N, C-alpha and C positions, 0 to 999 in steps of 0.2 A: 504494500500500500504506500501511496505517496501522500505525505502530510505537509502542511504549512501552518505556521503560527505567526500572529501579528505581535506587535510590541506589548500587548496586554496579555498574551497567552491564549487568546481565542484561537482555537485550532480547527482546521478543516481537513477533510480527506478528499483528495481529488479522485473523481470517478473516471477510470481509464476509458470506459466505453464512449462517453460523450464529453469528457473534460469538465463536467459540472462539479460543483463543490457540495459537500455534505458536512454539517457541523459535527465535529468529533468531540469537542470539549469547550465548555464555557471559559471565559477569561480567568486568569490568575493575576491579581493585582499585587504590586509590591516592589518587585525588583526593577532593574534598569535595562537588562538585556536578557533575551530568552534564547535558549538552545534546545533543539530537539535531538534526542540521542536514542538509538536503538540499543537495548541491552538484554540479551538472552530472550529475544522475541517480544519484549515489552517496549512500549514507547514511553520515554521519559522526557519531561520538560525540566530543564535546569534554569533556574532564575538567578542571575548574577546581580548582586547589589554593588553599586559603585558609590564612591564618595569623591567629591571634587576638592582638591587642595590647590591653593593659590600660592604663588611665590611670595616670600616674605622678605623684609629688609635683611640684608646681610648675606643673601645668597649670591649676589653679584658684586663685582669689583666696584670700587668707588666712583668710576666714571659713568656708571649706569644712572640714568635718570629714572626715578621710581615711577614717574608718569608714563615713561616709555614701556615699562614692563607690567603696568596695571592690566589685570585680566589674564596674565599668563599663568598657567597652572597645568595640572594633569588630573586625570581620573585614576583612582586606585580601587581595586577590588577589595571589598571588606567581608563579604560572605556569600554563600550560595544556599538556595533551597532547591530540593529535588522532589519531583512529583511523578507518579505513574498514571498513565491514562486508564481510566475506568470507562471503557467504550459503552457499556450498557447505560451507565448513569450520565454519560457525556460530561464528565468532570475529571479534574486532576486530584489525585489523592496524594497527600504529602508523605514522603518516605523519610525515615530517620536512619535507615541502615541499608547499604548497598551490598552487604555481605562481602564477598571477596572480589567484587567488581571495582574497577577503576574507570572513571570517566575522564576523557581527554578532550579539552575544549580549546579552540582557537578561532580566529576571525573567519577562517575559511574551512573549518572542519570540526566535527564533533563525533566521537566514537567511544565505544567502551571495550574493555579487555579484562581478562582474568588476571588478577595479581599473581596467582600461582603460575600461569603460563608465562608471565613476564619475569618470573623469579624475583618478585618484589616482596618485601617483608610483610606487607599488609594491603588490604583493599579498603573499601568503604571510604573512598576519597575522590577528589576531583583534582586532576593536574591541569593547569591552565597557563596560558601565556597572556601577559598583561604588561605592555611596555611601560605603563605608568609606575608599576611596581619596581622596575629595574632602577629607577632613579634613587630610591633610598632604602628599599626594603628587601626585595627578592632578586637574587642574582639573575642577571640577564632577562629579567621580566618573566621568569618561570617560577610558579609557586604550586603548592599542594595544599588544598583545603581538606581537612579531616572532618567528616560528618559527625563523628562521635563527640568531639569536643569543640567544634566550631573554630578551630585555629587555622591560620594560614602560616605556612612555613616555607622558607626558601627551598628550592629543589635540592640543594646540596645537603640539607639536613634530613632528608628522607631516604632511608636505606633503599638502595637499588635504583631510585629515580634518576639521579644524576648520571648514572651509567647508561641510561636509555638515550640521553640527549647529548652527552659530552664524552667523546667527540660524537658528532652526528653520525647516525648509521649510514652505511653505504647507499641505501636506497633513497636517501635524501638528495644525493647528487652533488653535495658540496665537497670540494676538495681543498 
């Protein structure tokens, strides 16, 4: 099945026979960015919450005019909520545990994998890329959000994760 979600989480299923749309789930309000992810045959909606940080005095050298940098800043990920599609009820049901699954999110991809298959120490987390985090908190903009305690950690602090991305695997094509 092909699904699409708008910025509020209202989700539709595309009918392949006529290209029409059928409501699959009502909106989920709260987060700032939505991702659809398939995980073991279930459709998940991941709701990313962002916080905006602006540049403050002292970050730039003395020749900068504060008026010139007013409005400069970045978004930083602060948490995630994860939901499973209840097709019969046409609603999203919040999940608090992904078991041994790991969700991977980026601007142009969203997928899930087994922590065991990847030789990771644990599942129940979301690995994500967020360039805003690279500025001050998460190495290279890569972080891991753990659903069990709601904490975001740099990739380098999560057993097995840094080995997945550094150096990049051959299939990424970067030399």
